[in-house]
PAGUDO-452882 format. One record per atom (N, C-alpha, C): residue in three letters; x, y, z. Coordinates in steps of 0.1 Angstrom, whole numbers, plus 2048, in hexadecimal, padded with zeros to 3 digits. Layout:
<rs>
alaXYZ;...
</rs>
This chain:
<rs>
valE1DC40325;valE1CC4D324;valE21C57331;leuE19C5533A;leuE1FC5E343;leuE2BC5D34C;ileE30C4C34E;ileE40C4E353;ileE49C4F347;glyE45C5233C;glyE52C59333;glyE52C66337;valE47C6C339;valE48C7C338;valE4FC7D345;thrE48C78354;thrE53C7635D;thrE5EC7435D;serE65C6C354;serE6EC64354;serE78C74351;glnE70C79345;glnE77C8633D;glnE7AC8F345;leuE72C9434A;leuE74C9D358;leuE7EC9E364;ileE7BC8C36A;ileE87C8E374;ileE95C8D36B;alaE9AC89361;alaEA5C8A356;alaEA8C97357;valE9FC9D350;valEA8CAA34D;valEAACB535D;ileE9FCB5363;ileEA6CB836F;ileEB1CB1379;metEB5CA7378;metEBFC9E37D;metECDCA6374;cysECDCA5365;cysED6CA8360;cysED7CB6361;tyrECFCBF360;tyrED0CCE365;tyrED7CD1370;leuED1CC537D;leuEDDCC8387;leuEECCC3385;argEEDCBA382;argEFACB437F;argF02CBE377;leuEFCCC5369;leuF01CD0365;leuF06CDC36B;alaEFDCDF375;alaEFFCE737E;alaF0ACE8386;glyF0ECDD388;glyF14CD9394;glyF26CD238F;gluF25CD6380;gluF30CD4375;gluF30CC7377;aspF2BCBB377;aspF2CCB1373;aspF27CAD365;hisF31CAB35A;hisF2FCAB34E;hisF2DC9B348;argF2DC94351;argF29C85351;argF1BC80350;trpF14C80347;trpF05C8434B;trpF04C77341;trpF07C6D335;trpF00C67331;trpEFAC5A336;trpF03C5433E;trpEFEC46346;trpEF3C4A351;lysEFAC55354;lysEF1C5935F;lysEE4C6135B;alaEDFC64350;alaECFC6534E;alaECBC59348;pheED0C51344;pheECAC45343;pheEC8C3D34E;leuED0C3F359;leuECDC37367;leuEC3C3C36E;aspEC4C4B370;aspEB9C52375;aspEAFC4B379;thrEA8C4A369;thrE98C45369;thrE96C34368;alaEA9C31366;alaEA1C20360;alaEA5C1936E;serEA6C20377;serEA8C19387;serE9AC12388;valE90C1A384;valE81C17387;valE80C09386;alaE88C0237D;alaE86BF2377;alaE88BEB387;valE93BF338E;valE9ABE739C;valE8DBEB3A6;trpE85BF93A4;trpE7CBF83AF;trpE6DBEC3AD;leuE6DBEE39D;leuE65BE539B;leuE64BD439D;pheE73BD239C;pheE73BC439D;pheE75BC03A8;glyE7ABC93B4;glyE7BBC73C1;glyE69BC83CA;tyrE61BD13C3;tyrE57BCF3C8;tyrE4CBC43BF;serE4DBBA3B9;serE49BAE3B3;serE50BA53BA;leuE5CBA53BF;leuE62B9C3CA;leuE57B9B3D6;trpE55BAB3DC;trpE4EBA93E8;trpE42BA63E7;tyrE3DBA63DA;tyrE2EBA13D4;tyrE2CB923D5;leuE35B8F3CE;leuE38B823CF;leuE39B783E0;cysE40B823E9;cysE40B793F7;cysE34B7D3FE;pheE30B883FD;pheE23B86407;pheE16B8A401;argE12B8B3F3;argE03B8C3F2;argE02B823E7;leuE0CB793DD;leuE06B6F3D5;leuE08B663DF;serE00B593D8;serDFEB4C3E0;serE03B403D7;leuE0CB413CF;leuE12B3A3C3;leuE15B2E3C7;valE11B1E3C1;valE16B123C8;valE1FB0B3BD;glyE29B043C1;glyE34B043B9;glyE3EB113B7;ileE47B063AD;ileE53B113A8;ileE4FB13399;leuE4AB0D394;leuE48B15386;leuE3FB21380;proE33B22389;proE2FB2D38D;proE36B3D38E;ileE43B39398;ileE4AB4039E;ileE52B43396;ileE59B3D38B;ileE65B3E384;ileE5CB4737A;valE52B44373;valE4DB4A36A;valE46B5836F;tyrE43B5837F;tyrE3DB67380;tyrE4AB6C37F;leuE58B67387;leuE64B71387;leuE6DB75378;thrE68B6D370;thrE6AB6F35E;thrE66B7A35C;tyrE57B77355;tyrE52B83355;tyrE53B9535C;metE50B91367;metE59B9C370;metE68BA536C;alaE6BB9A36B;alaE7AB9F36B;alaE79BA5359;metE75B9E350;metE71BA6341;metE6DBB3344;metE5EBB534C;metE59BC034A;metE62BCD353;serE69BC935A;serE70BD0363;serE7DBD635B;leuE83BCD353;leuE8CBCF348;leuE85BD633F;alaE7FBD6337;alaE75BE0331;alaE71BEA332;leuE6EBEE33F;leuE6EBF7346;leuE78C04347;glyE80BFC34B;glyE8DC01350;glyE94C0733F;leuE96BFE336;leuE96C01329;leuE8FC11324;tyrE81C0F328;tyrE7BC18321;tyrE7EC28326;cysE7FC27336;cysE80C3033C;cysE8FC3733B;glyE96C2F33E;glyEA4C32338;glyEA7C3732C;serEA1C32320;serEA3C38315;serE9BC46312;valE91C43312;valE86C4E314;valE8EC6031C;serE94C59325;serE9BC6432C;serEA9C6A326;pheEB1C6231E;pheEBBC6231D;pheEBBC6B310;ileEACC63304;ileEAFC6E2F9;ileEA9C7E2FF;thrEA1C7D30A;thrE9DC8D30F;thrEA9C93315;valEB3C8E31A;valEBDC96321;valEC9C99314;pheECCC8E30B;pheED1C922FA;pheECDCA02FA;trpEBEC9F2F2;trpEBACAC2EF;trpEBACB92F5;pheEBACB8305;pheEB9CC2310;pheEC9CC730A;asnED3CC430C;asnEDFCC230D;asnEE2CCD300;argEDFCC32F5;argEDDCCE2E6;argEDCCDB2E7;cysECDCD62F0;cysEC7CE62EE;cysED0CF22F6;ileED2CEE303;ileED8CF730C;ileEE6CFD305;tyrEECCF32FD;tyrEFACF52FB;tyrEFCCFD2EC;serEF1CFF2E6;serEF1CFE2D9;serEF1D102DC;alaEE8D122E2;alaEE6D212E7;alaEF1D282EC;valF00D232F3;valF09D2A2FA;valF11D322EB;lysF18D3B2EC;lysF1AD412E3;lysF2CD3D2EA;ileF2FD3A2DB;ileF40D392DB;ileF49D452D2;aspF51D4C2D9;aspF57D562D4;aspF69D532D0;
</rs>
């Protein structure tokens, strides 16, 4: 839950800064801003595999990397989708307040 709230806050701030800079292509950027945590998680799991784990054989290494790839993908999809939905709602709120004459 905490990472979801953090992703929402980061995504809204990044979207606001982009919109203030007149960059209106926010769709994929809103997703990728927080989904990139999956790359960090997988990189950290590789470091942990090389320097902290002492796995013997190729099969445990393949199983570990497979599970970490699935967890990284799931985390990236979770954070990205939560931030995209939040930014979509944020943009609807701020643009619905604009008066068109």
